[in-house]
A tleap script that builds the chain and sets N, CA, C and O, in Angstrom:
source leaprc.protein.ff14SB
mol = sequence {
  NMET PRO VAL LEU PRO GLY ALA GLU PRO PHE
  ARG HIE GLU GLY GLY GLU VAL GLY VAL LEU
  LEU CYS HIE GLY PHE THR GLY SER PRO GLN
  SER LEU ARG PRO TRP ALA ASP PHE LEU ALA
  GLU ARG GLY LEU THR VAL SER LEU PRO LEU
  LEU PRO GLY HIE GLY THR ARG TRP GLU ASP
  MET ALA VAL THR GLY TRP GLN ASP TRP TYR
  ALA GLU VAL ASP ARG GLU LEU ARG VAL LEU
  ARG GLU ARG CYS CASP
}
set mol.1.N position { 14.035 -9.048 3.019 }
set mol.1.CA position { 14.141 -8.181 3.820 }
set mol.1.C position { 12.928 -7.766 5.111 }
set mol.1.O position { 11.714 -7.672 4.933 }
set mol.2.N position { 13.610 -7.581 6.297 }
set mol.2.CA position { 12.479 -7.734 7.154 }
set mol.2.C position { 11.914 -6.312 7.096 }
set mol.2.O position { 12.800 -5.508 6.809 }
set mol.3.N position { 10.743 -5.770 7.274 }
set mol.3.CA position { 10.174 -4.709 6.941 }
set mol.3.C position { 9.978 -3.892 8.706 }
set mol.3.O position { 9.665 -4.472 9.745 }
set mol.4.N position { 10.241 -2.648 8.542 }
set mol.4.CA position { 10.356 -1.856 9.945 }
set mol.4.C position { 9.021 -1.865 10.456 }
set mol.4.O position { 8.062 -1.716 9.698 }
set mol.5.N position { 8.875 -2.050 11.852 }
set mol.5.CA position { 7.611 -1.940 12.677 }
set mol.5.C position { 7.006 -0.625 12.167 }
set mol.5.O position { 7.625 0.437 12.101 }
set mol.6.N position { 5.807 -0.803 11.836 }
set mol.6.CA position { 4.752 0.090 11.360 }
set mol.6.C position { 4.735 0.459 10.110 }
set mol.6.O position { 3.878 1.248 9.709 }
set mol.7.N position { 5.713 -0.073 9.274 }
set mol.7.CA position { 5.954 0.076 7.871 }
set mol.7.C position { 5.244 -0.977 7.116 }
set mol.7.O position { 5.446 -0.875 5.906 }
set mol.8.N position { 4.337 -2.133 7.516 }
set mol.8.CA position { 3.628 -2.948 6.984 }
set mol.8.C position { 2.641 -2.613 6.023 }
set mol.8.O position { 1.919 -1.635 6.217 }
set mol.9.N position { 2.536 -3.270 5.071 }
set mol.9.CA position { 1.308 -3.121 4.214 }
set mol.9.C position { -0.086 -3.303 4.665 }
set mol.9.O position { -0.132 -4.210 5.497 }
set mol.10.N position { -1.305 -2.746 4.410 }
set mol.10.CA position { -2.479 -2.932 4.996 }
set mol.10.C position { -3.764 -3.477 4.317 }
set mol.10.O position { -4.030 -2.875 3.277 }
set mol.11.N position { -4.324 -4.122 4.535 }
set mol.11.CA position { -5.486 -4.344 3.717 }
set mol.11.C position { -6.698 -4.863 4.674 }
set mol.11.O position { -6.610 -5.654 5.613 }
set mol.12.N position { -7.920 -4.162 4.147 }
set mol.12.CA position { -9.058 -4.396 4.814 }
set mol.12.C position { -10.115 -4.977 3.520 }
set mol.12.O position { -10.288 -4.526 2.387 }
set mol.13.N position { -10.644 -6.014 4.128 }
set mol.13.CA position { -11.740 -6.606 2.836 }
set mol.13.C position { -13.252 -5.839 3.682 }
set mol.13.O position { -13.726 -6.298 4.721 }
set mol.14.N position { -13.743 -4.751 3.029 }
set mol.14.CA position { -14.851 -4.206 3.469 }
set mol.14.C position { -15.893 -4.533 2.300 }
set mol.14.O position { -15.957 -5.658 1.805 }
set mol.15.N position { -16.695 -3.481 1.899 }
set mol.15.CA position { -17.752 -3.227 1.133 }
set mol.15.C position { -17.209 -3.358 -0.475 }
set mol.15.O position { -16.061 -3.730 -0.718 }
set mol.16.N position { -18.217 -2.993 -1.573 }
set mol.16.CA position { -17.972 -3.065 -2.640 }
set mol.16.C position { -17.242 -1.722 -3.327 }
set mol.16.O position { -16.948 -1.646 -4.520 }
set mol.17.N position { -17.066 -0.929 -2.565 }
set mol.17.CA position { -16.338 0.253 -2.917 }
set mol.17.C position { -14.695 0.046 -2.472 }
set mol.17.O position { -14.415 -0.373 -1.348 }
set mol.18.N position { -13.818 0.329 -3.310 }
set mol.18.CA position { -12.629 0.190 -3.000 }
set mol.18.C position { -11.323 1.275 -3.138 }
set mol.18.O position { -11.063 1.689 -4.267 }
set mol.19.N position { -10.757 1.593 -2.338 }
set mol.19.CA position { -9.907 2.743 -2.119 }
set mol.19.C position { -8.339 2.400 -1.974 }
set mol.19.O position { -7.934 1.911 -0.919 }
set mol.20.N position { -7.432 2.671 -3.079 }
set mol.20.CA position { -6.243 2.310 -3.181 }
set mol.20.C position { -5.195 3.730 -2.751 }
set mol.20.O position { -5.093 4.750 -3.431 }
set mol.21.N position { -4.545 3.470 -1.550 }
set mol.21.CA position { -3.880 4.324 -1.068 }
set mol.21.C position { -2.336 4.069 -1.274 }
set mol.21.O position { -1.811 2.958 -1.349 }
set mol.22.N position { -1.750 5.199 -1.346 }
set mol.22.CA position { -0.308 4.989 -1.998 }
set mol.22.C position { 0.508 5.809 -1.492 }
set mol.22.O position { 0.353 7.011 -1.706 }
set mol.23.N position { 1.721 5.273 -0.587 }
set mol.23.CA position { 2.492 6.488 0.343 }
set mol.23.C position { 3.570 7.109 -0.936 }
set mol.23.O position { 3.493 6.609 -2.058 }
set mol.24.N position { 4.501 8.164 -0.663 }
set mol.24.CA position { 5.294 8.790 -1.206 }
set mol.24.C position { 6.561 8.212 -1.232 }
set mol.24.O position { 6.845 7.123 -0.734 }
set mol.25.N position { 7.332 8.977 -1.833 }
set mol.25.CA position { 8.895 8.393 -2.185 }
set mol.25.C position { 9.464 8.414 -0.829 }
set mol.25.O position { 9.100 9.274 -0.027 }
set mol.26.N position { 10.483 7.366 -0.473 }
set mol.26.CA position { 11.134 7.097 0.731 }
set mol.26.C position { 10.192 6.962 2.070 }
set mol.26.O position { 10.685 7.065 3.194 }
set mol.27.N position { 8.722 6.711 1.842 }
set mol.27.CA position { 7.586 6.578 2.979 }
set mol.27.C position { 7.235 5.269 2.979 }
set mol.27.O position { 7.741 4.444 2.218 }
set mol.28.N position { 6.353 5.011 3.831 }
set mol.28.CA position { 5.699 3.927 3.893 }
set mol.28.C position { 4.448 3.947 4.607 }
set mol.28.O position { 4.138 4.892 5.331 }
set mol.29.N position { 3.609 2.782 4.401 }
set mol.29.CA position { 2.535 2.873 4.497 }
set mol.29.C position { 1.829 3.328 6.177 }
set mol.29.O position { 0.654 3.435 6.530 }
set mol.30.N position { 2.910 3.485 6.816 }
set mol.30.CA position { 2.508 4.256 8.120 }
set mol.30.C position { 1.997 5.755 7.934 }
set mol.30.O position { 1.214 6.265 8.736 }
set mol.31.N position { 2.431 6.336 6.962 }
set mol.31.CA position { 2.144 7.745 6.958 }
set mol.31.C position { 0.519 7.880 6.595 }
set mol.31.O position { -0.173 8.847 6.916 }
set mol.32.N position { 0.091 6.798 5.915 }
set mol.32.CA position { -1.459 6.816 5.463 }
set mol.32.C position { -2.327 5.864 6.318 }
set mol.32.O position { -3.532 5.827 6.069 }
set mol.33.N position { -1.824 5.097 7.300 }
set mol.33.CA position { -2.262 4.384 8.050 }
set mol.33.C position { -3.727 5.161 8.863 }
set mol.33.O position { -4.735 4.455 8.894 }
set mol.34.N position { -3.797 6.268 9.357 }
set mol.34.CA position { -4.945 6.637 9.619 }
set mol.34.C position { -6.037 7.110 8.526 }
set mol.34.O position { -7.230 7.282 8.774 }
set mol.35.N position { -5.617 7.229 7.680 }
set mol.35.CA position { -6.613 7.386 6.418 }
set mol.35.C position { -7.153 5.926 6.072 }
set mol.35.O position { -8.317 5.613 5.822 }
set mol.36.N position { -6.315 5.321 6.107 }
set mol.36.CA position { -6.739 3.527 5.877 }
set mol.36.C position { -7.746 3.202 7.075 }
set mol.36.O position { -8.750 2.518 6.872 }
set mol.37.N position { -7.514 3.588 8.007 }
set mol.37.CA position { -8.519 3.261 9.425 }
set mol.37.C position { -9.805 3.546 9.236 }
set mol.37.O position { -10.851 2.897 9.250 }
set mol.38.N position { -9.410 5.002 9.001 }
set mol.38.CA position { -10.846 6.136 8.879 }
set mol.38.C position { -11.792 5.062 7.703 }
set mol.38.O position { -12.890 4.585 7.988 }
set mol.39.N position { -11.175 4.871 6.560 }
set mol.39.CA position { -12.137 4.394 5.492 }
set mol.39.C position { -12.525 3.003 5.640 }
set mol.39.O position { -13.601 2.648 5.160 }
set mol.40.N position { -11.611 1.981 6.385 }
set mol.40.CA position { -12.036 0.754 6.664 }
set mol.40.C position { -13.283 0.576 7.859 }
set mol.40.O position { -14.106 -0.338 7.907 }
set mol.41.N position { -13.161 1.665 8.739 }
set mol.41.CA position { -14.106 1.858 9.820 }
set mol.41.C position { -15.277 2.017 9.065 }
set mol.41.O position { -16.184 1.244 9.371 }
set mol.42.N position { -15.547 2.987 7.962 }
set mol.42.CA position { -16.616 3.229 6.965 }
set mol.42.C position { -17.391 2.076 6.325 }
set mol.42.O position { -18.550 2.138 5.916 }
set mol.43.N position { -16.430 0.824 6.295 }
set mol.43.CA position { -16.881 -0.320 5.494 }
set mol.43.C position { -16.308 -0.209 4.093 }
set mol.43.O position { -16.771 -0.997 3.268 }
set mol.44.N position { -15.381 0.636 3.695 }
set mol.44.CA position { -14.710 0.558 2.506 }
set mol.44.C position { -13.827 -0.632 2.677 }
set mol.44.O position { -13.404 -1.119 3.726 }
set mol.45.N position { -13.568 -1.124 1.056 }
set mol.45.CA position { -12.112 -1.991 0.788 }
set mol.45.C position { -11.066 -1.413 0.930 }
set mol.45.O position { -11.090 -0.676 -0.056 }
set mol.46.N position { -9.839 -1.129 1.615 }
set mol.46.CA position { -8.827 -0.629 1.509 }
set mol.46.C position { -7.868 -1.513 1.291 }
set mol.46.O position { -7.846 -2.625 1.817 }
set mol.47.N position { -6.811 -0.971 0.313 }
set mol.47.CA position { -5.491 -1.435 0.165 }
set mol.47.C position { -4.434 -0.568 0.138 }
set mol.47.O position { -4.346 0.169 -0.844 }
set mol.48.N position { -3.456 -0.483 1.171 }
set mol.48.CA position { -2.430 0.296 1.362 }
set mol.48.C position { -0.914 -0.520 1.292 }
set mol.48.O position { -0.269 -0.875 2.278 }
set mol.49.N position { -0.538 -0.712 -0.106 }
set mol.49.CA position { 0.763 -1.506 -0.231 }
set mol.49.C position { 1.952 -0.887 0.333 }
set mol.49.O position { 1.892 0.303 0.640 }
set mol.50.N position { 3.077 -1.576 0.517 }
set mol.50.CA position { 4.373 -1.158 0.704 }
set mol.50.C position { 5.277 -1.412 -0.746 }
set mol.50.O position { 5.733 -2.474 -1.169 }
set mol.51.N position { 5.357 -0.080 -1.320 }
set mol.51.CA position { 6.170 0.038 -2.544 }
set mol.51.C position { 7.587 -0.718 -2.383 }
set mol.51.O position { 8.362 -0.155 -1.610 }
set mol.52.N position { 8.017 -1.825 -2.949 }
set mol.52.CA position { 9.353 -2.280 -3.149 }
set mol.52.C position { 10.489 -1.271 -2.690 }
set mol.52.O position { 10.624 -0.167 -3.218 }
set mol.53.N position { 11.384 -1.791 -1.551 }
set mol.53.CA position { 12.543 -0.865 -1.698 }
set mol.53.C position { 11.931 -0.074 -0.361 }
set mol.53.O position { 12.710 0.481 0.414 }
set mol.54.N position { 10.907 -0.060 -0.202 }
set mol.54.CA position { 10.604 0.817 0.988 }
set mol.54.C position { 10.223 0.236 2.577 }
set mol.54.O position { 9.569 -0.797 2.719 }
set mol.55.N position { 10.615 0.870 3.487 }
set mol.55.CA position { 10.214 0.242 4.745 }
set mol.55.C position { 11.159 -0.641 5.279 }
set mol.55.O position { 10.864 -1.187 6.342 }
set mol.56.N position { 12.129 -0.866 4.807 }
set mol.56.CA position { 13.281 -1.947 5.213 }
set mol.56.C position { 14.735 -0.981 5.260 }
set mol.56.O position { 14.894 -0.140 6.145 }
set mol.57.N position { 15.435 -1.152 4.523 }
set mol.57.CA position { 16.893 -0.283 4.674 }
set mol.57.C position { 16.842 0.447 3.327 }
set mol.57.O position { 16.088 0.219 2.380 }
set mol.58.N position { 17.876 1.445 3.448 }
set mol.58.CA position { 18.260 2.348 2.369 }
set mol.58.C position { 18.678 1.704 1.333 }
set mol.58.O position { 18.245 1.991 0.218 }
set mol.59.N position { 19.551 0.768 1.514 }
set mol.59.CA position { 20.214 -0.065 0.298 }
set mol.59.C position { 19.143 -0.855 -0.678 }
set mol.59.O position { 19.209 -1.187 -1.861 }
set mol.60.N position { 18.270 -0.990 0.192 }
set mol.60.CA position { 16.878 -1.721 -0.901 }
set mol.60.C position { 16.296 -0.571 -1.712 }
set mol.60.O position { 15.656 -0.894 -2.713 }
set mol.61.N position { 16.415 0.641 -1.446 }
set mol.61.CA position { 15.830 1.532 -2.246 }
set mol.61.C position { 16.381 1.509 -3.412 }
set mol.61.O position { 15.765 1.453 -4.476 }
set mol.62.N position { 17.941 1.565 -3.234 }
set mol.62.CA position { 19.091 1.791 -4.259 }
set mol.62.C position { 18.904 0.790 -5.375 }
set mol.62.O position { 19.547 0.944 -6.413 }
set mol.63.N position { 17.923 -0.403 -5.213 }
set mol.63.CA position { 18.148 -1.183 -6.282 }
set mol.63.C position { 16.659 -1.219 -6.842 }
set mol.63.O position { 16.389 -2.020 -7.737 }
set mol.64.N position { 15.756 -0.424 -6.366 }
set mol.64.CA position { 14.328 -0.391 -6.891 }
set mol.64.C position { 14.121 1.060 -7.797 }
set mol.64.O position { 14.723 2.092 -7.501 }
set mol.65.N position { 13.516 0.994 -8.528 }
set mol.65.CA position { 13.307 1.979 -9.373 }
set mol.65.C position { 11.640 2.295 -9.621 }
set mol.65.O position { 10.843 1.567 -9.030 }
set mol.66.N position { 11.123 3.393 -10.506 }
set mol.66.CA position { 9.710 3.643 -10.735 }
set mol.66.C position { 8.869 2.674 -11.445 }
set mol.66.O position { 7.664 2.785 -11.672 }
set mol.67.N position { 9.673 1.681 -11.779 }
set mol.67.CA position { 8.823 0.586 -12.759 }
set mol.67.C position { 8.763 -0.310 -11.572 }
set mol.67.O position { 7.789 -1.059 -11.647 }
set mol.68.N position { 9.232 -0.421 -10.872 }
set mol.68.CA position { 8.824 -1.390 -9.695 }
set mol.68.C position { 7.910 -0.824 -8.738 }
set mol.68.O position { 7.212 -1.525 -8.007 }
set mol.69.N position { 7.905 0.124 -8.734 }
set mol.69.CA position { 6.793 1.107 -7.879 }
set mol.69.C position { 5.473 0.991 -8.626 }
set mol.69.O position { 4.454 0.517 -8.125 }
set mol.70.N position { 5.558 1.394 -9.686 }
set mol.70.CA position { 4.236 1.340 -10.858 }
set mol.70.C position { 3.734 -0.047 -10.925 }
set mol.70.O position { 2.515 -0.212 -10.973 }
set mol.71.N position { 4.694 -1.273 -10.937 }
set mol.71.CA position { 3.969 -2.482 -11.087 }
set mol.71.C position { 3.465 -2.863 -9.823 }
set mol.71.O position { 2.555 -3.691 -9.850 }
set mol.72.N position { 3.907 -2.384 -8.539 }
set mol.72.CA position { 3.106 -2.970 -7.356 }
set mol.72.C position { 1.880 -2.176 -7.365 }
set mol.72.O position { 0.792 -2.749 -7.305 }
set mol.73.N position { 1.977 -0.761 -7.445 }
set mol.73.CA position { 0.298 -0.189 -7.284 }
set mol.73.C position { -0.713 -0.462 -8.521 }
set mol.73.O position { -1.920 -0.221 -8.511 }
set mol.74.N position { -0.020 -0.975 -9.508 }
set mol.74.CA position { -0.610 -1.461 -10.709 }
set mol.74.C position { -1.359 -2.971 -10.394 }
set mol.74.O position { -2.507 -3.255 -10.735 }
set mol.75.N position { -0.593 -3.692 -9.796 }
set mol.75.CA position { -0.826 -5.004 -9.169 }
set mol.75.C position { -1.936 -4.893 -8.199 }
set mol.75.O position { -2.919 -5.597 -8.430 }
set mol.76.N position { -1.953 -4.086 -7.087 }
set mol.76.CA position { -3.126 -3.805 -6.060 }
set mol.76.C position { -4.490 -3.343 -6.977 }
set mol.76.O position { -5.610 -3.823 -6.805 }
set mol.77.N position { -4.145 -2.305 -7.989 }
set mol.77.CA position { -5.264 -1.925 -8.435 }
set mol.77.C position { -5.929 -2.949 -9.163 }
set mol.77.O position { -7.143 -2.819 -9.324 }
set mol.78.N position { -5.378 -3.902 -9.612 }
set mol.78.CA position { -5.991 -5.200 -10.536 }
set mol.78.C position { -6.946 -5.619 -9.435 }
set mol.78.O position { -8.160 -5.428 -9.510 }
set mol.79.N position { -6.226 -6.311 -8.217 }
set mol.79.CA position { -6.864 -6.892 -6.955 }
set mol.79.C position { -8.081 -6.141 -6.937 }
set mol.79.O position { -9.125 -6.639 -7.359 }
set mol.80.N position { -8.022 -4.888 -6.442 }
set mol.80.CA position { -9.204 -4.116 -6.206 }
set mol.80.C position { -10.357 -4.013 -7.180 }
set mol.80.O position { -11.517 -4.053 -6.770 }
set mol.81.N position { -10.040 -3.870 -8.554 }
set mol.81.CA position { -10.755 -3.909 -9.693 }
set mol.81.C position { -11.740 -5.602 -9.712 }
set mol.81.O position { -12.892 -5.837 -10.077 }
set mol.82.N position { -10.758 -6.427 -9.200 }
set mol.82.CA position { -11.735 -7.956 -9.385 }
set mol.82.C position { -12.621 -7.990 -7.988 }
set mol.82.O position { -13.585 -8.745 -7.866 }
set mol.83.N position { -12.262 -7.245 -7.131 }
set mol.83.CA position { -13.083 -7.532 -6.147 }
set mol.83.C position { -14.120 -6.156 -5.741 }
set mol.83.O position { -14.982 -6.391 -4.894 }
set mol.84.N position { -14.072 -5.050 -6.193 }
set mol.84.CA position { -14.662 -4.000 -6.111 }
set mol.84.C position { -15.426 -3.381 -7.359 }
set mol.84.O position { -15.098 -3.702 -8.501 }
set mol.85.N position { -16.567 -2.386 -7.077 }
set mol.85.CA position { -17.203 -1.913 -7.994 }
set mol.85.C position { -16.207 -0.685 -8.918 }
set mol.85.O position { -16.693 -0.099 -9.886 }
savepdb mol mol.pdb
quit
């Protein structure tokens, strides 16, 4: 399903310090993008994923649950742990 403009996930490869940002229920990365940009500009590695079912159509939300969202955040955290201190 196409992602709505502005709801795209964000990743910045910076230094050895990593930050994982996670948007809220029914939200998208757009709500935290100013924080992500702020941290990236200061040289941090930043991950701001789009949670499953978010940022597309409301029908997509109906077929996802907390387990899907948890799995996505866990996956992103593992990627950061491999890359960062």
